[in-house]
C-alpha positions as CSV (number, residue, x, y, z in Angstrom):
1,M,0.0,0.0,0.0
2,N,1.6,3.3,-1.0
3,F,1.9,6.3,1.2
4,Q,-0.9,8.3,-0.3
5,R,-3.3,5.4,0.1
6,K,-2.3,5.0,3.8
7,I,-3.0,8.7,4.3
8,A,-6.4,8.4,2.6
9,V,-7.3,5.4,4.7
10,G,-6.2,7.2,7.9
11,L,-8.2,10.3,7.1
12,L,-11.3,8.1,6.3
13,A,-11.0,6.3,9.6
14,A,-10.6,9.6,11.4
15,A,-13.7,11.0,9.7
16,I,-15.7,7.9,10.7
17,A,-14.4,8.1,14.3
18,A,-15.2,11.9,14.4
19,A,-18.7,11.2,13.2
20,T,-19.2,8.5,15.7
21,L,-17.9,10.7,18.6
22,G,-20.0,13.6,17.4
23,G,-23.1,12.2,19.0
24,A,-21.2,11.5,22.2
25,V,-19.9,15.1,22.4
26,Q,-23.4,16.5,22.0
27,E,-24.6,14.4,24.9
28,S,-21.6,14.9,27.2
29,R,-21.4,18.8,27.0
30,A,-22.8,18.8,30.5
31,G,-19.9,16.6,31.6
32,G,-17.4,19.1,30.4
33,L,-15.9,17.6,27.2
34,S,-14.7,20.4,25.0
35,P,-14.8,20.3,21.2
36,A,-11.0,20.3,21.2
37,E,-10.9,17.3,23.5
38,A,-13.4,15.5,21.3
39,A,-11.3,16.2,18.2
40,A,-8.2,14.9,19.9
41,I,-10.1,11.7,20.8
42,A,-11.4,11.3,17.3
43,G,-7.9,11.8,15.9
44,V,-6.4,9.1,18.1
45,G,-9.3,6.8,17.3
46,G,-8.8,7.4,13.5
47,L,-5.1,6.6,13.8
48,I,-5.8,3.4,15.6
49,V,-8.4,2.3,13.1
50,G,-6.2,3.3,10.2
51,G,-3.3,1.4,11.5
52,L,-5.5,-1.7,11.9
53,I,-6.7,-1.4,8.3
54,V,-3.2,-1.0,6.9
55,G,-1.8,-3.8,9.1
56,S,-4.5,-6.2,7.9
57,A,-3.8,-5.2,4.2
58,Q,-0.1,-6.0,4.6
59,R,-0.8,-9.4,6.1
60,H,-2.9,-10.3,3.1
61,H,-0.1,-9.4,0.7
62,G,2.5,-11.6,2.5
63,H,4.5,-8.9,4.2
64,H,5.6,-10.5,7.4
65,H,8.6,-8.3,8.0
66,V,8.0,-7.2,11.6
67,G,11.0,-5.3,12.7
68,G,12.9,-5.8,9.4
69,G,14.9,-8.7,10.8
70,Y,17.6,-10.7,8.9
71,G,15.0,-12.9,7.2
72,W,13.4,-10.0,5.3
73,D,16.7,-8.4,4.5
74,A,18.0,-11.7,3.1
75,H,14.8,-12.2,1.0
76,V,15.2,-8.7,-0.4
77,A,18.8,-9.3,-1.3
78,R,18.0,-12.6,-3.1
79,C,15.2,-11.0,-5.1
80,A,17.2,-8.0,-6.0
81,A,20.1,-10.2,-7.1
82,R,17.8,-12.4,-9.2
83,Y,15.4,-9.8,-10.8
84,R,16.7,-6.4,-12.0
85,S,13.1,-4.9,-11.9
86,Y,12.6,-6.0,-8.3
87,D,10.7,-3.5,-6.1
88,P,11.2,-4.2,-2.4
89,Y,8.3,-1.9,-1.3
90,S,5.7,-4.1,-3.2
91,D,7.9,-7.3,-3.1
92,T,7.3,-7.7,-6.8
93,Y,9.3,-7.8,-10.0
94,L,8.3,-7.1,-13.6
95,G,8.0,-10.4,-15.6
96,Y,8.6,-11.0,-19.3
97,D,4.8,-11.1,-19.7
98,G,4.6,-7.4,-18.6
99,Y,2.9,-8.1,-15.3
100,R,4.2,-7.7,-11.8
101,H,4.7,-10.9,-9.8
102,Y,5.5,-11.5,-6.1
103,C,9.0,-12.6,-5.4
104,R,8.9,-16.1,-3.9
105,L,12.6,-16.6,-3.2
């Protein structure tokens, strides 16, 4: 998932969280929750939801490089040595058929 898409997903999640908390803010004004505090809570909620969405998308694409350990570095080195068109961000290379394929080395 590229950076722009991550930002878009995070903003969407923040908007959903803000809309959800909007009703709670209306009800809790007597309790003293200011609009700035509600916005801060919505922002944190949006970041959490966005992170969960991005994390689940990465698991579905086979990216299991938590912490960037030696296993991932070795995988990237093998793929880069084998395929000149290898892209480590997407873990794909450009095949002779013109399509991108996941590196399975």
